[in-house]
C-alpha positions in Angstrom: 12.9 -3.7 -18.8 9.5 -2.4 -18.4 7.3 0.4 -19.2 7.8 1.8 -15.8 11.7 1.9 -16.8 11.1 3.9 -19.7 8.9 6.4 -17.8 11.6 6.5 -15.2 14.3 7.3 -17.7 12.0 9.8 -19.4 11.3 11.8 -16.0 14.9 11.8 -15.0 15.9 13.4 -18.4 13.4 15.8 -18.1 14.2 16.6 -14.6 18.0 17.5 -15.6 16.6 19.8 -18.3 14.5 21.3 -15.6 17.2 21.7 -13.1 19.8 23.0 -15.4 21.7 19.8 -14.8 25.4 19.4 -16.5 24.0 15.9 -17.4 21.9 17.1 -19.9 24.4 19.1 -21.8 27.2 16.4 -21.5 24.8 13.4 -23.0 22.9 15.8 -25.3 23.6 13.6 -28.4 22.7 10.4 -26.3 19.5 12.1 -25.2 18.5 12.8 -28.9 19.2 9.5 -30.2 17.2 7.8 -27.0 14.2 9.8 -27.9 14.9 9.1 -31.8 14.8 5.2 -30.9 12.2 5.2 -28.0 10.0 8.4 -28.7 7.2 6.3 -30.3 7.2 4.1 -27.4 6.9 6.8 -24.9 4.2 8.5 -26.9 2.2 5.7 -27.1 2.8 4.7 -23.3 1.6 8.3 -22.5 -1.6 7.7 -24.5 -2.3 4.7 -23.0 -2.0 6.2 -19.2 -4.3 9.0 -20.5 -7.0 6.6 -21.8 -6.9 4.7 -18.2 -7.2 8.1 -16.6 -10.0 9.0 -18.8 -11.6 5.9 -18.0 -11.7 6.6 -14.3 -11.2 10.4 -13.4 -13.4 13.2 -13.7 -11.9 15.8 -16.1 -12.5 19.7 -16.2 -11.5 22.6 -18.5 -9.5 25.5 -17.0 -8.1 28.1 -19.2 -9.1 25.8 -22.3 -7.0 23.0 -21.2 -8.3 20.0 -19.8 -7.0 18.4 -16.8 -8.0 16.1 -13.9 -10.5 17.6 -11.3 -9.4 17.1 -7.8 -11.3 17.6 -4.5 -11.1 20.8 -2.5 -8.6 20.7 0.1 -10.3 20.2 3.5 -8.7 21.4 7.0 -8.0 19.0 9.5 -8.2 20.2 13.1 -5.6 17.7 15.5 -5.7 18.4 19.0 -3.7 21.7 19.8 -1.8 21.8 16.7 -2.0 24.2 13.9 -4.8 23.0 11.5 -3.3 21.0 8.5 -4.6 21.0 5.1 -5.6 17.6 3.4 -4.0 16.9 0.2 -6.6 17.2 -2.8 -7.2 14.1 -4.3 -8.6 13.4 -8.1 -12.1 12.8 -8.4 -13.4 9.4 -9.7 -16.6 9.1 -12.1 -19.4 7.4 -10.5 -18.9 3.8 -9.8 -15.2 3.9 -10.8 -12.4 2.9 -8.1 -9.1 3.8 -7.5 -8.0 0.5 -6.9 -9.2 -1.0 -10.4 -7.7 2.0 -11.8 -4.2 1.2 -10.2 -4.5 -2.4 -11.1 -4.8 -1.2 -14.9 -2.0 1.1 -14.5 0.4 -1.5 -12.7 -0.8 -4.1 -15.5 0.6 -1.5 -18.3 3.6 -0.3 -16.3 4.9 -4.0 -15.5 4.7 -4.8 -19.0 8.2 -6.1 -20.3 9.4 -4.0 -23.3 12.6 -3.5 -25.1 14.3 0.0 -24.8 16.8 0.5 -27.0 20.1 2.9 -26.3 
């Protein structure tokens, strides 16, 4: 398995909780065991992802919390259609490229690991 698989499992388990899914309730003991065994790997992985992001992205502090700074959405006029808003994109530090960040992230996420259940 890969780091990407571990992230996917974590996100799926968290989505169960957010949605109030019965899967979270039925598998409560297995979920606790999963995090007991794999929690350190997950925390380390999230820290490595943040380190990569901090290398490339601009951060700002809002309400005492640091987060990635995004471009302001712009309005796109296309023919007679109603104006559409362009999706805000993260701002990159000078000289840093999205492609380079993606290469580093892909390398990290595609790393083979052992996930214990």
